[in-house]
Backbone as JSON Lines, residues from 0, in Angstrom:
{"i":0,"aa":"M","n":[-66.69,1.69,170.64],"ca":[-68.0,2.9,170.38],"c":[-67.21,3.14,168.97]}
{"i":1,"aa":"L","n":[-67.61,4.21,167.96],"ca":[-67.4,4.5,166.45],"c":[-67.44,5.84,166.92]}
{"i":2,"aa":"G","n":[-67.82,6.04,167.57],"ca":[-67.7,8.19,167.32],"c":[-68.78,8.4,168.29]}
{"i":3,"aa":"C","n":[-68.66,9.93,168.61],"ca":[-69.4,10.13,169.58],"c":[-69.35,11.96,168.83]}
{"i":4,"aa":"E","n":[-70.45,12.52,169.53],"ca":[-70.48,13.81,170.06],"c":[-70.92,14.21,171.13]}
{"i":5,"aa":"Q","n":[-70.89,16.05,171.78],"ca":[-70.93,16.06,173.26],"c":[-71.17,18.07,173.07]}
{"i":6,"aa":"W","n":[-72.24,17.91,174.14],"ca":[-73.09,19.4,174.33],"c":[-73.2,19.55,175.6]}
{"i":7,"aa":"F","n":[-72.93,20.32,175.76],"ca":[-72.52,20.94,177.38],"c":[-73.05,21.94,177.59]}
{"i":8,"aa":"G","n":[-73.56,22.1,178.6],"ca":[-74.6,23.61,178.72],"c":[-75.43,23.35,179.83]}
{"i":9,"aa":"R","n":[-76.73,23.74,180.51],"ca":[-77.64,23.28,181.05],"c":[-77.98,21.94,180.48]}
{"i":10,"aa":"T","n":[-78.07,21.87,179.58],"ca":[-79.1,20.36,179.37],"c":[-78.01,20.06,177.95]}
{"i":11,"aa":"T","n":[-77.11,19.15,179.01],"ca":[-75.6,17.75,178.01],"c":[-76.4,16.88,177.81]}
{"i":12,"aa":"I","n":[-75.63,16.61,176.58],"ca":[-75.64,15.74,176.19],"c":[-75.05,14.59,175.2]}
{"i":13,"aa":"L","n":[-74.93,13.73,175.4],"ca":[-73.77,12.91,174.39],"c":[-73.61,11.87,173.84]}
{"i":14,"aa":"L","n":[-74.12,11.9,172.47],"ca":[-74.46,10.66,171.82],"c":[-73.28,10.14,171.16]}
{"i":15,"aa":"S","n":[-73.11,8.91,170.89],"ca":[-72.38,7.98,171.04],"c":[-72.53,7.2,169.78]}
{"i":16,"aa":"Y","n":[-72.04,6.28,169.2],"ca":[-71.96,5.38,167.73],"c":[-71.6,4.2,168.45]}
{"i":17,"aa":"W","n":[-71.81,3.35,168.16],"ca":[-71.58,1.45,168.73],"c":[-71.72,0.73,167.25]}
{"i":18,"aa":"E","n":[-70.89,-0.28,166.81],"ca":[-71.25,-1.43,166.63],"c":[-71.59,-1.84,166.67]}
{"i":19,"aa":"S","n":[-72.49,-1.83,167.2],"ca":[-73.72,-3.02,167.07],"c":[-73.89,-3.04,169.12]}
{"i":20,"aa":"P","n":[-75.1,-3.17,169.75],"ca":[-75.84,-2.91,171.15],"c":[-75.47,-4.08,171.86]}
{"i":21,"aa":"Q","n":[-74.35,-4.7,171.37],"ca":[-73.29,-5.84,172.18],"c":[-72.57,-5.25,172.3]}
{"i":22,"aa":"H","n":[-72.18,-4.17,172.0],"ca":[-70.45,-4.48,171.64],"c":[-71.05,-3.05,172.79]}
{"i":23,"aa":"L","n":[-71.72,-2.36,172.91],"ca":[-72.35,-1.19,174.12],"c":[-72.91,-1.47,175.5]}
{"i":24,"aa":"R","n":[-72.98,-2.71,175.29],"ca":[-73.86,-3.64,175.75],"c":[-72.27,-4.65,176.79]}
{"i":25,"aa":"K","n":[-71.21,-4.18,176.15],"ca":[-70.47,-5.35,176.55],"c":[-69.62,-4.5,177.88]}
{"i":26,"aa":"F","n":[-68.79,-3.11,176.76],"ca":[-68.67,-1.41,177.29],"c":[-69.27,-0.88,178.89]}
{"i":27,"aa":"A","n":[-70.64,-1.53,178.8],"ca":[-71.72,-0.75,180.1],"c":[-71.11,-1.31,181.3]}
{"i":28,"aa":"A","n":[-70.48,-3.19,180.93],"ca":[-70.85,-4.19,181.92],"c":[-69.11,-4.39,182.79]}
{"i":29,"aa":"D","n":[-68.18,-3.82,181.72],"ca":[-66.49,-4.02,181.61],"c":[-66.3,-3.37,182.75]}
{"i":30,"aa":"R","n":[-65.73,-4.68,183.64],"ca":[-65.45,-3.96,184.8],"c":[-63.81,-2.78,185.23]}
{"i":31,"aa":"E","n":[-62.82,-2.89,183.76],"ca":[-61.72,-2.3,183.94],"c":[-62.12,-0.5,182.88]}
{"i":32,"aa":"S","n":[-63.86,-0.58,182.22],"ca":[-64.04,0.51,181.93],"c":[-63.8,1.88,182.3]}
{"i":33,"aa":"P","n":[-63.29,3.18,181.93],"ca":[-63.27,3.9,183.01],"c":[-64.55,4.27,183.03]}
{"i":34,"aa":"H","n":[-65.35,4.0,182.41],"ca":[-66.82,4.96,183.3],"c":[-67.48,4.28,184.05]}
{"i":35,"aa":"L","n":[-67.0,2.54,184.53],"ca":[-68.07,3.08,185.59],"c":[-68.24,2.59,187.17]}
{"i":36,"aa":"E","n":[-66.98,2.96,187.55],"ca":[-67.29,3.5,188.88],"c":[-67.96,4.69,188.96]}
{"i":37,"aa":"P","n":[-67.2,5.9,188.27],"ca":[-68.49,7.09,188.31],"c":[-69.46,7.33,188.19]}
{"i":38,"aa":"W","n":[-70.45,5.72,187.21],"ca":[-71.82,6.04,186.67],"c":[-72.34,5.24,188.53]}
{"i":39,"aa":"R","n":[-71.79,4.3,188.72],"ca":[-71.61,3.51,189.79],"c":[-71.78,4.94,190.64]}
{"i":40,"aa":"R","n":[-70.75,5.73,191.58],"ca":[-71.13,6.58,191.95],"c":[-71.78,7.45,192.2]}
{"i":41,"aa":"F","n":[-72.79,8.17,190.7],"ca":[-73.75,8.89,190.57],"c":[-74.61,8.44,190.57]}
{"i":42,"aa":"M","n":[-75.02,7.04,190.54],"ca":[-76.48,6.28,190.59],"c":[-76.12,6.81,192.24]}
{"i":43,"aa":"K","n":[-75.73,6.59,192.56],"ca":[-75.78,5.75,194.51],"c":[-76.13,6.96,194.78]}
{"i":44,"aa":"E","n":[-75.44,8.4,194.27],"ca":[-75.13,9.54,195.27],"c":[-76.44,10.7,194.78]}
{"i":45,"aa":"L","n":[-77.06,10.18,192.98],"ca":[-77.45,11.49,193.63],"c":[-78.66,11.05,191.94]}
{"i":46,"aa":"S","n":[-79.19,9.73,192.17],"ca":[-80.23,8.71,191.58],"c":[-81.6,9.41,192.56]}
{"i":47,"aa":"G","n":[-82.52,9.09,191.44],"ca":[-83.77,9.34,192.52],"c":[-83.81,10.32,193.61]}
{"i":48,"aa":"T","n":[-83.2,11.9,193.04],"ca":[-82.8,13.01,193.98],"c":[-83.87,14.1,193.09]}
{"i":49,"aa":"G","n":[-83.62,14.14,192.07],"ca":[-84.44,15.07,191.34],"c":[-84.01,16.36,191.3]}
{"i":50,"aa":"D","n":[-82.36,16.06,191.22],"ca":[-81.15,17.33,190.87],"c":[-80.59,16.77,188.9]}
{"i":51,"aa":"V","n":[-81.43,15.92,189.09],"ca":[-80.13,15.74,187.56],"c":[-81.18,14.53,187.07]}
{"i":52,"aa":"G","n":[-81.87,14.56,185.79],"ca":[-82.14,13.48,185.22],"c":[-81.48,12.39,183.84]}
{"i":53,"aa":"V","n":[-81.89,11.13,184.07],"ca":[-80.67,10.49,182.31],"c":[-81.84,10.39,181.68]}
{"i":54,"aa":"W","n":[-81.54,10.92,180.24],"ca":[-82.2,9.67,179.12],"c":[-81.34,9.21,178.26]}
{"i":55,"aa":"H","n":[-81.86,8.28,178.47],"ca":[-80.93,7.03,177.77],"c":[-81.27,6.39,176.17]}
{"i":56,"aa":"E","n":[-81.03,6.24,175.65],"ca":[-82.21,5.21,173.94],"c":[-81.26,5.26,172.75]}
{"i":57,"aa":"T","n":[-81.63,3.38,173.01],"ca":[-80.56,3.03,172.47],"c":[-81.21,2.55,170.78]}
{"i":58,"aa":"Y","n":[-80.69,2.41,169.94],"ca":[-81.16,2.2,168.35],"c":[-80.93,1.03,167.22]}
{"i":59,"aa":"Q","n":[-81.38,0.21,166.98],"ca":[-80.23,-0.58,166.28],"c":[-80.8,-0.1,164.39]}
{"i":60,"aa":"V","n":[-79.91,0.53,163.91],"ca":[-80.06,0.55,161.84],"c":[-79.3,-0.31,161.33]}
{"i":61,"aa":"P","n":[-79.91,-1.02,160.43],"ca":[-78.72,-1.45,159.36],"c":[-78.3,-0.24,158.57]}
{"i":62,"aa":"A","n":[-76.96,-0.11,158.36],"ca":[-76.04,0.3,157.61],"c":[-76.99,1.09,156.6]}
{"i":63,"aa":"G","n":[-78.05,0.73,155.61],"ca":[-78.42,0.31,154.94],"c":[-79.99,1.54,154.89]}
{"i":64,"aa":"G","n":[-79.97,1.4,155.72],"ca":[-81.0,2.36,156.48],"c":[-80.99,4.01,157.18]}
{"i":65,"aa":"I","n":[-79.85,4.38,157.07],"ca":[-79.78,5.07,157.64],"c":[-79.28,6.62,155.94]}
{"i":66,"aa":"E","n":[-79.53,7.49,155.94],"ca":[-79.21,8.86,155.71],"c":[-79.08,10.31,156.38]}
{"i":67,"aa":"V","n":[-77.27,10.16,155.84],"ca":[-76.99,11.73,156.33],"c":[-76.64,12.76,155.7]}
{"i":68,"aa":"V","n":[-77.01,13.87,155.24],"ca":[-76.43,14.53,154.4],"c":[-76.28,16.47,155.09]}
{"i":69,"aa":"Y","n":[-75.41,16.75,154.54],"ca":[-74.18,17.51,155.45],"c":[-74.12,18.95,154.05]}
{"i":70,"aa":"N","n":[-74.42,20.04,154.34],"ca":[-73.96,21.14,153.92],"c":[-72.82,21.85,154.02]}
{"i":71,"aa":"G","n":[-72.22,22.73,153.77],"ca":[-71.02,23.75,154.05],"c":[-71.04,22.8,155.95]}
{"i":72,"aa":"M","n":[-70.5,22.21,156.17],"ca":[-70.25,21.98,156.95],"c":[-68.94,20.52,157.95]}
{"i":73,"aa":"P","n":[-68.75,20.66,158.16],"ca":[-67.3,19.19,158.68],"c":[-68.59,18.37,158.9]}
{"i":74,"aa":"E","n":[-67.39,16.85,158.6],"ca":[-67.94,15.8,158.87],"c":[-68.06,16.28,160.37]}
{"i":75,"aa":"F","n":[-69.91,15.26,160.56],"ca":[-70.3,15.52,162.07],"c":[-71.12,14.41,162.15]}
{"i":76,"aa":"G","n":[-71.07,14.0,163.94],"ca":[-72.26,12.52,163.61],"c":[-72.58,11.46,162.7]}
{"i":77,"aa":"L","n":[-73.43,10.68,161.87],"ca":[-73.14,9.01,161.64],"c":[-71.65,9.61,160.88]}
{"i":78,"aa":"A","n":[-71.64,11.0,160.02],"ca":[-70.16,10.67,158.87],"c":[-69.0,10.28,159.46]}
{"i":79,"aa":"K","n":[-68.97,10.95,160.56],"ca":[-67.79,10.95,161.38],"c":[-67.46,10.22,161.72]}
{"i":80,"aa":"A","n":[-68.64,9.04,162.32],"ca":[-67.93,8.04,162.77],"c":[-68.12,6.37,162.05]}
{"i":81,"aa":"T","n":[-68.67,7.4,161.01],"ca":[-68.29,6.25,159.77],"c":[-68.23,5.88,158.81]}
{"i":82,"aa":"A","n":[-68.42,6.13,157.54],"ca":[-67.87,6.7,156.68],"c":[-68.38,7.56,156.34]}
{"i":83,"aa":"H","n":[-67.61,8.65,155.43],"ca":[-68.57,10.35,154.26],"c":[-68.45,9.48,152.69]}
{"i":84,"aa":"V","n":[-69.37,10.25,152.2],"ca":[-69.71,9.59,150.96],"c":[-69.98,10.64,150.2]}
{"i":85,"aa":"P","n":[-69.7,11.15,149.56],"ca":[-69.78,12.62,148.65],"c":[-71.07,12.49,147.89]}
{"i":86,"aa":"V","n":[-72.43,13.32,147.81],"ca":[-72.92,13.61,147.66],"c":[-72.41,13.52,145.94]}
{"i":87,"aa":"G","n":[-72.93,13.01,145.09],"ca":[-72.22,13.97,143.53],"c":[-73.09,13.47,142.41]}
{"i":88,"aa":"A","n":[-72.43,13.67,141.29],"ca":[-73.23,13.33,140.1],"c":[-73.36,11.85,140.15]}
{"i":89,"aa":"G","n":[-75.23,11.94,139.76],"ca":[-76.14,10.38,139.34],"c":[-76.5,10.04,140.35]}
{"i":90,"aa":"T","n":[-76.11,10.8,141.14],"ca":[-76.57,10.2,143.22],"c":[-77.61,11.82,143.32]}
{"i":91,"aa":"N","n":[-78.47,12.07,142.22],"ca":[-79.27,13.28,142.87],"c":[-80.86,12.86,143.76]}
{"i":92,"aa":"T","n":[-81.01,11.46,144.05],"ca":[-82.33,11.78,144.91],"c":[-82.16,10.41,146.29]}
{"i":93,"aa":"A","n":[-82.94,11.03,147.54],"ca":[-82.41,10.15,148.49],"c":[-82.48,8.18,147.96]}
{"i":94,"aa":"K","n":[-83.14,7.49,147.15],"ca":[-83.22,6.97,147.25],"c":[-81.94,5.97,146.16]}
{"i":95,"aa":"Q","n":[-81.09,7.04,145.47],"ca":[-80.55,7.09,144.7],"c":[-78.61,6.57,146.02]}
{"i":96,"aa":"R","n":[-78.76,7.52,146.27],"ca":[-78.38,7.57,148.02],"c":[-78.18,6.94,148.58]}
{"i":97,"aa":"M","n":[-78.37,6.1,149.71],"ca":[-79.18,5.43,150.38],"c":[-78.27,3.91,149.26]}
{"i":98,"aa":"G","n":[-78.68,3.62,148.29],"ca":[-78.69,2.44,147.41],"c":[-77.13,2.22,147.5]}
{"i":99,"aa":"R","n":[-76.07,3.59,146.67],"ca":[-75.29,3.64,146.9],"c":[-74.57,3.19,147.73]}
{"i":100,"aa":"A","n":[-75.07,4.27,148.78],"ca":[-74.21,3.78,150.22],"c":[-74.68,2.96,151.63]}
{"i":101,"aa":"A","n":[-75.46,1.96,151.0],"ca":[-75.94,0.45,151.57],"c":[-74.51,0.32,152.06]}
{"i":102,"aa":"G","n":[-74.28,-0.31,153.93],"ca":[-73.57,-1.07,154.09],"c":[-72.75,-0.35,154.4]}
{"i":103,"aa":"R","n":[-72.28,0.99,153.37],"ca":[-70.89,1.76,153.99],"c":[-71.03,3.22,154.58]}
{"i":104,"aa":"G","n":[-72.07,3.21,155.6],"ca":[-71.71,4.33,156.34],"c":[-73.03,5.31,155.86]}
{"i":105,"aa":"A","n":[-72.45,6.66,156.62],"ca":[-73.48,7.82,156.24],"c":[-72.81,8.53,154.53]}
{"i":106,"aa":"S","n":[-73.6,9.03,154.35],"ca":[-73.61,10.05,153.34],"c":[-73.76,11.65,153.15]}
{"i":107,"aa":"G","n":[-73.21,12.31,151.92],"ca":[-73.34,14.17,152.89],"c":[-72.41,14.79,151.75]}
{"i":108,"aa":"T","n":[-72.48,16.29,151.76],"ca":[-71.28,16.43,151.15],"c":[-71.4,17.31,152.46]}
């Protein structure tokens, strides 16, 4: 896992960033992984009761296919999980920024 963000409340969300879908699947199936037993217990006890819902999506995005712009906030999300490339002189358009950051992670200020 490259990084994650969590929000807790009535709706709880965990957003994680992985090097590849293969790394995610390897972690999910790892019998030594700390999440596996609680996940199995959850599925056995609560799955199908209607009390708790699980939403899971996986996206595979090439490194040059992302742009993240931050303004006035700390590194977060993709920039925190990958690489922060400040926006500066000569990178005034999204096309310029994404070309510069291709293969290097997220960009932002």
